[in-house]
N, C-alpha and C positions, 0 to 999 in steps of 0.2 A: 279557348282560342283568345289570342291577343292581337293587337294592332301594332304595326311598325311603319316607318317611312323609308321608302327607297331613296337613298341619298343622291342618286342621279338627278332626282327632282330639283335638288338644291345645288347643282354642280357649279353654277356661276358664283353663288354666295360662298360655297366652300373654297373655291379657288382664291377668293379675295380674303376670306377669314374663316378658316376651318374651326378653331375653338369657339369663336363668337357665334357661328352658325349653329353648332351643336348646342350651345347654351340656349339659343332661341328655340330650337326644336324641343328641348326639355321644358322650357317655360310654357310652350304651347300645350304640353300635356303628354307628349310621346315619352314612353319609357324604353322603346326599342327602335333600332334602325336596321336597315338592310344596306350593307356596305357595297361599294363597287370600286374597282381598281385599287383594292386595299393593300396590295403588295407594296406599292410605291409610297403609300401614306401611312403605313402600319404604325410607326412610332407616334406620330402626331395624332393620328386617329385614336389610338389606344389611350393616350393621355387625356384627350378630350372626352372620350366616352366615360372614363373613370371619373373625371372631374364633375361630370353632369349626371352621374347616376344612370347612365344609359348602357344597355347591352345590345349586342348584335348577334341574334340567333342565326342569321343567314347573311350570305354575301355573294355577289356576282363576281365571277372571274372566268377568263377564257381558258378553261381546262383543256380544250382540244387543240389549242394552238400555242400555249405557253408552258413554262416549266411547272409541272404539277407539284413537285416537292416544294418548290419555293412558295407556291400558292398555299399549300396545306400548312406549311410552317407558319406563314403569316396569319392564316386563319386561326390556327390553334392558339397563337399568341393573343389574338383579339377575342377569343372565346366564341368564334363562329363555329357552329356545329354542323351546318349544312352549307356546302359550297355549290352554287348553281351556275351552270354554263348558260349565258344569256343570249347566245346568238350563233346560229349556223346559217349561212347564206341561203337565200331563197332557191337558188339553182340546185341545191343539194337535197331538195325535198320533192323532186319531180319523178324520181325513179326509185323503185323498190330497193335495188342493189345499193344505191347511195345511202338510203336511209338505214339499211342494214349495217353498212360500214360505220355510220355515225353512232348507231346504237352499240356496236361492238367496242368502239373507242370509249364511249361513255361508261360502259360496263367495266372496262379495264381501269378507267380513272377511278371508278368507285372502289375497286379492289385496293388501289393505292391509298385512296382516302381512308379506307377502313384501317390501314396501318397507323393512321394518325388519330383514329377515333372520330373521323369526320364523314358525314353522309354526303352523297352527291346527287344533284338534280339537274333538271333542264327547264328553261323558260322559253315560251313560244312568242312569236309575233303573228302576223296575219297569214303569212304564206304557208305555214304548216297546216292551216285550216282550209285554205283555198285549194290546195293540191289534194287529189284523191288517188289512193292506191288500193287496188283490189276492193273497191266499193266502200272504203272508209276514208276518213281524213288521214292525211299523212301523219299527223300527231298521234292519232289512235293506233295506226299501223306501227309507228315507232314505239309507243308505250308497250305494246305487246312483245316487243323484242328486248325490253330492258330487264335486267336482273331484278328480283323482288325488292332489294334494298334501295334501288334508285327511285327517286321521287320526282314528281312534276310540280312546277310552279306555273299555274295557268294564268296568263295575262288575259283576264276576262274581257277587257276592252278590245284587244287585238283579235281575240276570238270572234267577237261580234263584227269587227271590221272584215274579218275573213269569211263572213257569211254564215257563221254558226250561232245558234242560240246558246249563250254561255251557260244557262241553267241546264239545258239538256246535255250539253257537252260534259259538264261536271258530273252529272248523274251517270253518264256512260263511263267516264274515266274512274269513278269510284274512289277507293281508298288510296290509289296512287297519288292523288293530289293532297299535298300537305301545306302548300302555300298558294295564295292567289294574289295577283296584282289587282287592286281596286282603283278604278278610275271611271270617270263619267264623261259625257259629252254626246255629240251627234253620231258617234261610231263611224267616222270617216278618217281618212289618212291625214287630214289637216290637224296636226298635233296642237297647234295654238288654239284650236276650237275646244280643246278639252276643258272640262268644268269640274268643280268640286263634287264629291260624291253626293248623290241625291238630287242633282240639278240638271241632269241630262237624260238620255234615253235608255240608259242601262238600268235594269231592275236590280239595283245593288243589293237590297235586302234579300231578294229571292236568290241571287247569285251566292251570297254568303251561306244561305240556308242549304243550298244544293251541294256545297262542299262538306260532306259529312265527316271527313277525317281531317278537317282543316286545323292547322296548328297556329298559323299566323296569317292575318290579312294585311297585305302591304299596300299602303297608300302610295300612289305614284302619279305624277304628271310627266309625260314626255316633254311637254312644253305648256306654256300658259300665257294668255294675253294679258292677264291681270297681275296683281302682286302675288308672288308665289307663296309668301308666308301667310297671306290672308287665305289663299286657296287651300293650303294644307290645314289651316285652322278650321275652316268651314267643313272640310272633309271629316276631320276627327270629331267635330261636334255632331255632325250627322250620324256618324257611326256609333257614337256613345249615347245617342238619344233614342229612347224607345219610339217605335213607329207610331205616328199619329200625334206626337208631341212636337212643340216648337223647339228647335235647337237654340242654345244660348245666343247665337248671333242673329237669330230671327229668321233664318232662311226656312223655306218650306221643307218639312220632313215628310217624305212620301214613302210608301211601301214599295 
């Protein structure tokens, strides 16, 4: 298992200076990133990844609403092996038939992705966990409808916001989960209240341990009240430091 950084975290810095931002990411110690909106920035992003020794094993793209061939071509050029659809609106998780339709579309996207040698996945927010279908969360109902090759990227923070224990959720979802989003904070919808890993209410180490087939743990902030580069530095330091030891930046490292 390895760690990467979801580049949406650094969207403002990337807009101002993409090459410089990726240079800072590499200097902090990340070796992998998770791209987003990579079709429009593929050429510049690819050059910056190569220049800084970074790879992008995964990327977010709206597979269910935009040109899939265009997405997969760009992903293949960037070395992205898993493309994850990051967002299906909350109103589409309230009825079983709507979820069935979404699953069918994602299964079809996965067939097309396979033609490019690319795997397909889905990333949740809170509403897929707040909604209940036939006695289970909408996300779990959805997972049971997916073809075996389709994976999940569980945003463990939004799962907590949605009222689920992320450790228990990951245990129930099992081998389907290949990626998780790692973030911390008070588990509320106030994104600016998010904190570096190990400094909030999420049992980050337990969460990681519960994802038994995890390939990549992706650090992400939806927003942050402090300096975002300091935030991701503290998160990576926590993740790379054994439980019970002080991370290099001096923050408390908790189990």
